[in-house]
VMD Tcl script that draws the C-alpha trace (Angstrom):
set ca {
  {0.00 0.00 0.00}
  {1.21 3.50 -0.84}
  {0.59 6.18 1.75}
  {0.90 9.80 0.64}
  {0.56 13.00 2.61}
  {-2.26 15.35 1.62}
  {0.23 17.57 -0.21}
  {1.69 14.61 -2.12}
  {-1.78 13.33 -3.02}
  {-2.71 16.76 -4.40}
  {0.44 16.83 -6.55}
  {-0.16 13.30 -7.87}
  {-3.82 14.08 -8.56}
  {-2.91 17.29 -10.43}
  {-0.16 15.47 -12.37}
  {-2.40 12.58 -13.45}
  {-5.18 15.00 -14.41}
  {-2.78 17.04 -16.54}
  {-1.45 13.91 -18.23}
  {-4.96 12.62 -18.99}
  {-6.07 16.00 -20.35}
  {-2.82 16.43 -22.30}
  {-2.07 19.65 -20.42}
  {1.31 21.04 -19.39}
  {2.81 19.70 -16.18}
  {6.12 19.97 -14.36}
  {8.73 17.28 -14.85}
  {9.68 17.72 -11.19}
  {6.16 16.53 -10.25}
  {6.75 13.34 -12.25}
  {10.10 12.84 -10.52}
  {8.55 13.40 -7.10}
  {5.67 11.01 -7.79}
  {8.11 8.30 -8.85}
  {10.06 8.68 -5.62}
  {6.91 8.78 -3.47}
  {5.56 5.60 -5.04}
  {8.83 3.65 -4.83}
  {8.67 0.32 -2.99}
  {7.96 1.02 0.65}
  {10.26 -1.71 1.90}
  {13.30 0.28 0.82}
  {15.23 1.28 3.94}
  {18.14 3.21 2.41}
  {17.75 5.50 -0.55}
  {20.43 5.11 -3.15}
  {22.19 8.39 -4.01}
  {21.32 7.71 -7.64}
  {17.55 7.53 -7.00}
  {17.05 11.16 -7.96}
  {18.94 10.76 -11.24}
  {17.17 7.46 -11.97}
  {13.79 9.05 -11.28}
  {14.56 12.05 -13.48}
  {15.71 9.82 -16.36}
  {12.63 7.61 -16.03}
  {10.35 10.65 -15.86}
  {11.94 12.11 -19.01}
  {11.50 8.78 -20.81}
  {7.83 8.58 -19.78}
  {7.22 12.12 -21.00}
  {9.01 11.36 -24.29}
  {6.87 8.26 -24.86}
  {3.66 10.10 -23.99}
  {4.47 12.85 -26.48}
  {5.32 10.45 -29.31}
  {2.70 10.40 -32.04}
  {0.57 7.24 -31.94}
}
mol new
graphics top color blue
foreach p $ca { graphics top sphere $p radius 0.5 }
foreach p [lrange $ca 0 end-1] q [lrange $ca 1 end] { graphics top cylinder $p $q radius 0.2 }
display resetview
């Protein structure tokens, strides 16, 4: 189960709404959402998590923007 704070839930809700409506959104919101929804059994965050999340977020955005 993923547990988000109210602030995190608002960001994720806004992000998903923007994606579904094909509206502009911040890449940092995608990065944050990826970190927030990472496996909860992780005890130590790897120093490369931020870079990994950013690269994955950029790839997701690139794929979403690709013409069908």
